[in-house]
C-alpha positions as CSV (number, residue, x, y, z in Angstrom):
1,M,14.8,-7.3,46.1
2,N,16.7,-9.7,44.0
3,S,20.0,-10.6,45.7
4,L,22.1,-10.3,42.5
5,L,20.7,-6.8,41.9
6,E,21.3,-5.9,45.6
7,S,24.9,-7.1,45.3
8,F,25.5,-4.9,42.2
9,L,24.0,-1.9,43.9
10,K,25.9,-2.3,47.2
11,H,29.3,-3.1,45.8
12,G,29.1,-1.5,42.4
13,L,32.5,-2.8,41.1
14,L,31.0,-4.2,37.9
15,L,29.1,-1.0,37.2
16,D,32.3,1.1,37.9
17,A,34.3,-1.2,35.6
18,A,31.7,-1.0,32.8
19,G,31.6,2.8,33.1
20,V,35.4,3.2,32.9
21,I,35.6,0.8,30.0
22,G,32.8,2.6,28.2
23,L,34.5,6.0,28.7
24,G,37.8,4.6,27.5
25,L,36.1,3.2,24.3
26,L,34.3,6.5,23.8
27,G,37.7,8.3,24.0
28,L,39.4,5.9,21.6
29,A,36.5,6.2,19.1
30,A,36.7,10.0,19.3
31,V,40.5,10.0,18.8
32,K,40.0,7.7,15.7
33,L,37.3,10.0,14.4
34,A,39.5,13.1,14.9
35,R,42.5,11.5,13.1
36,R,40.5,10.0,10.3
37,D,38.3,13.0,9.4
38,Q,40.5,15.8,10.8
39,S,37.5,17.3,12.5
40,W,37.7,19.5,15.6
41,G,34.5,17.8,16.8
42,G,36.4,14.5,17.3
43,T,39.1,16.3,19.2
44,M,36.5,17.9,21.5
45,M,34.8,14.6,22.1
46,A,38.1,13.0,23.0
47,S,38.9,15.8,25.4
48,G,35.5,15.5,27.0
49,A,35.8,11.7,27.3
50,I,39.2,12.1,28.9
51,A,37.8,14.6,31.4
52,L,35.0,12.2,32.3
53,L,37.4,9.3,32.6
54,V,39.7,11.2,35.0
55,A,36.8,12.4,37.1
56,R,35.3,8.9,37.3
57,L,38.6,7.3,38.2
58,Y,39.1,9.9,40.9
59,M,35.7,9.2,42.3
60,I,36.3,5.5,42.3
61,L,39.8,5.6,43.8
62,S,39.5,8.6,46.2
63,P,37.9,6.7,49.1
64,H,40.9,4.4,49.2
65,F,43.6,7.1,49.4
66,V,42.0,10.3,50.7
67,N,41.9,10.3,54.4
68,D,42.1,12.8,57.3
69,E,45.9,12.9,57.2
70,I,46.0,13.7,53.5
71,L,43.3,16.4,53.9
72,H,45.3,17.9,56.8
73,R,48.4,18.1,54.6
74,I,46.8,19.7,51.6
75,G,45.2,22.5,53.5
76,P,41.9,24.4,52.8
77,I,42.7,25.1,49.2
78,G,43.5,21.5,48.5
79,I,40.4,20.4,50.2
80,S,38.3,22.8,48.1
81,L,39.9,21.3,45.0
82,T,39.3,17.7,46.0
83,Y,35.6,18.6,46.4
84,G,35.2,21.0,43.5
85,L,37.3,19.5,40.8
86,P,35.4,16.2,40.1
87,P,32.0,17.8,39.5
88,L,33.8,20.5,37.3
89,L,35.5,17.8,35.3
90,L,32.3,15.8,34.9
91,S,30.4,18.9,33.7
92,L,33.2,20.0,31.3
93,G,33.6,16.4,30.0
94,L,29.9,16.1,29.2
95,A,29.9,19.5,27.6
96,G,32.9,18.6,25.5
97,I,31.3,15.4,24.3
98,V,28.0,17.2,23.3
99,W,29.9,20.1,21.7
100,G,32.1,17.7,19.9
101,L,29.1,15.7,18.5
102,W,27.5,19.0,17.4
103,G,30.7,20.2,15.8
104,H,31.4,17.0,14.0
105,E,27.9,16.9,12.6
106,R,28.2,20.5,11.5
107,W,31.6,19.7,9.9
108,L,30.1,16.8,8.0
109,K,27.4,19.0,6.6
110,E,29.9,21.6,5.5
111,N,32.4,19.2,3.9
112,G,30.0,16.5,2.8
């Protein structure tokens, strides 16, 4: 395998940074769309992008601050939340973006 590709796959910092930047730009574009056109679809897309961004940042940063001591302090309910919340945010974020795109397209057809 190519050593550059292997380095990207092992360390992943560049891909993580690109993903976070891309989600941030998607969120900014959705906010601009919501403000300019006053469509609820843009607001839904912005909410979905923010949910994806929060989940992605948690998944990037959690290995650095979640350890056995933290897990012992938060208890079983907190442990369940730390495992269940990121996939839930990722699912809701993707659904929000898709629903927002659909809603904005529908809004454009009705008002255009």
